[in-house]
C-alpha positions in Angstrom: -12.5 -12.6 50.9 -14.1 -10.6 48.0 -17.2 -9.9 50.2 -15.0 -8.4 52.9 -13.1 -6.2 50.5 -16.3 -5.0 48.8 -18.2 -4.5 52.1 -15.3 -2.4 53.6 -14.9 -0.2 50.5 -18.6 0.1 49.5 -19.1 3.1 51.8 -16.4 5.1 50.1 -17.7 8.2 48.3 -19.3 7.0 45.2 -18.9 10.2 43.1 -15.1 9.9 43.2 -15.2 6.6 41.2 -17.9 7.4 38.7 -15.6 7.4 35.6 -13.8 4.2 36.7 -17.1 2.5 37.4 -18.5 3.3 33.9 -15.3 2.1 32.2 -15.3 -1.1 34.4 -18.9 -1.8 33.5 -18.3 -1.4 29.8 -15.1 -3.5 29.7 -16.4 -6.2 32.0 -19.6 -6.5 29.9 -17.6 -6.7 26.7 -15.2 -9.3 27.9 -18.0 -11.5 29.3 -20.0 -11.1 26.1 -17.1 -11.9 23.8 -16.2 -15.0 25.9 -19.8 -16.3 25.8 -20.1 -15.6 22.1 -16.9 -17.6 21.6 -18.3 -20.5 23.5 -21.6 -20.2 21.5 -19.6 -20.4 18.2 -17.5 -23.3 19.3 -20.3 -25.5 20.7 -22.0 -26.1 17.3 -18.7 -27.0 15.7 -18.0 -29.7 18.3 -21.6 -30.9 18.2 -21.4 -31.2 14.4 -18.3 -33.4 14.6 -19.8 -35.6 17.2 -23.1 -35.9 15.3 -21.2 -36.9 12.1 -19.4 -39.7 14.1 -22.8 -40.7 15.4 -24.3 -40.9 11.9 -21.3 -43.0 10.7 -21.8 -45.5 13.5 -25.6 -45.7 12.8 -24.8 -46.5 9.1 -22.8 -49.4 10.3 -19.3 -48.0 9.6 -16.7 -49.3 12.1 -16.3 -47.3 15.3 -12.7 -46.5 16.0 -12.4 -45.5 19.6 -9.0 -43.9 19.0 -10.5 -41.6 16.3 -13.3 -40.5 18.6 -10.9 -39.9 21.5 -8.7 -37.9 19.1 -11.8 -35.9 18.0 -12.7 -35.1 21.6 -9.1 -34.4 22.5 -8.5 -31.8 19.8 -10.9 -29.5 21.9 -10.0 -26.1 20.3 -8.1 -22.9 20.5 -8.0 -22.5 24.3 -7.0 -26.2 24.8 -4.1 -25.7 22.4 -3.2 -22.4 24.1 -3.2 -23.9 27.6 -1.8 -27.3 26.7 1.6 -26.6 28.3 -0.1 -25.8 31.6 -2.3 -29.0 31.3 0.9 -31.0 30.7 2.2 -29.9 34.1 -0.5 -31.9 35.8 0.8 -35.4 36.5 -0.8 -36.3 39.9 -4.3 -35.8 41.3 -3.2 -33.3 43.9 -1.9 -31.0 41.1 -5.6 -30.2 40.3 -6.0 -28.3 43.6 -3.9 -25.3 42.5 -5.6 -25.3 39.2 -9.0 -25.4 41.0 -7.9 -22.4 43.1 -6.9 -20.4 40.0 -10.2 -21.4 38.3 -12.2 -20.2 41.3 -10.3 -16.9 41.4 -10.5 -16.2 37.6 -14.1 -17.1 36.7 -17.1 -15.5 38.3 -20.5 -16.9 38.2 -23.7 -14.9 38.1 -24.5 -16.0 41.7 -21.1 -14.9 42.9 -21.5 -11.5 41.3 -25.0 -11.2 42.9 -23.4 -12.1 46.3 -20.8 -9.4 45.9 -23.4 -6.9 44.8 -25.5 -7.6 47.9 -22.4 -7.2 50.1 -21.7 -3.8 48.4 -25.3 -2.6 48.9 -25.9 -3.7 52.4 -22.6 -2.6 54.0 -23.3 1.1 53.8 -26.8 0.5 55.3 -25.1 -0.8 58.5 -25.3 -4.5 58.1 -22.6 -6.0 60.3 -19.5 -7.6 58.8 -20.4 -10.9 60.4 -23.8 -10.9 58.7 -22.2 -10.1 55.4 -19.8 -13.1 55.9 -22.8 -15.4 56.2 -23.6 -14.8 52.5 -20.3 -16.3 51.2 -20.7 -19.2 53.7 -24.2 -19.9 52.3 -22.8 -19.6 48.7 -20.0 -22.2 49.5 -22.5 -24.6 51.1 -24.9 -24.3 48.1 -22.1 -24.7 45.5 -20.7 -27.7 47.4 -24.1 -29.4 47.4 -24.7 -28.7 43.7 -21.2 -29.7 42.6 -21.2 -32.9 44.7 -24.6 -33.9 43.2 -23.3 -33.1 39.7 -20.1 -35.1 40.2 -22.1 -38.1 41.4 -24.2 -38.0 38.3 -21.2 -37.5 36.0 -19.4 -40.4 37.7 -22.3 -42.6 36.8 -22.4 -41.3 33.2 -18.6 -41.8 32.7 -18.8 -45.2 34.3 -21.6 -46.1 31.9 -19.6 -45.0 28.9 -16.4 -46.6 30.2 -18.0 -50.1 30.2 -18.8 -49.9 26.5 -16.8 -47.1 24.8 -19.2 -46.7 21.9 -21.6 -45.2 24.4 -19.5 -42.0 24.4 -21.3 -41.0 21.2 -24.7 -41.5 22.8 
């Protein structure tokens, strides 16, 4: 959908949107940068907590599965912010609307590249059908990678489920 919108509007006169483009580039870059720095700051904090639990277990202190689950469940600021939304999910099919919102709201570098190619090739005369092949290839690639990742994670979660202390490892 995004590729169609970008391809059909890419041939519009570029000089009319110069100021909006510059503002959009700056704001978009700043939002992405701040978000990534926020994640970069949060990851060591979580890693430190898990490593401390790991050291306690290695010293022979008792492992309390409930404490570790509480540690992992306290996640952080965004988790507390979105907890009311997470509490609305009671059945597995409730994840589908959440997945759609996730797909609409978060852009990957590959998706941005795809949209950029669509915007560059449309004014050069590439047909709309050829441009639509790009999102189809993107979906196929993401499906393959996500399926493979899910299979590996299912194995990892199953491994940790059999013996809960393995969550630390």
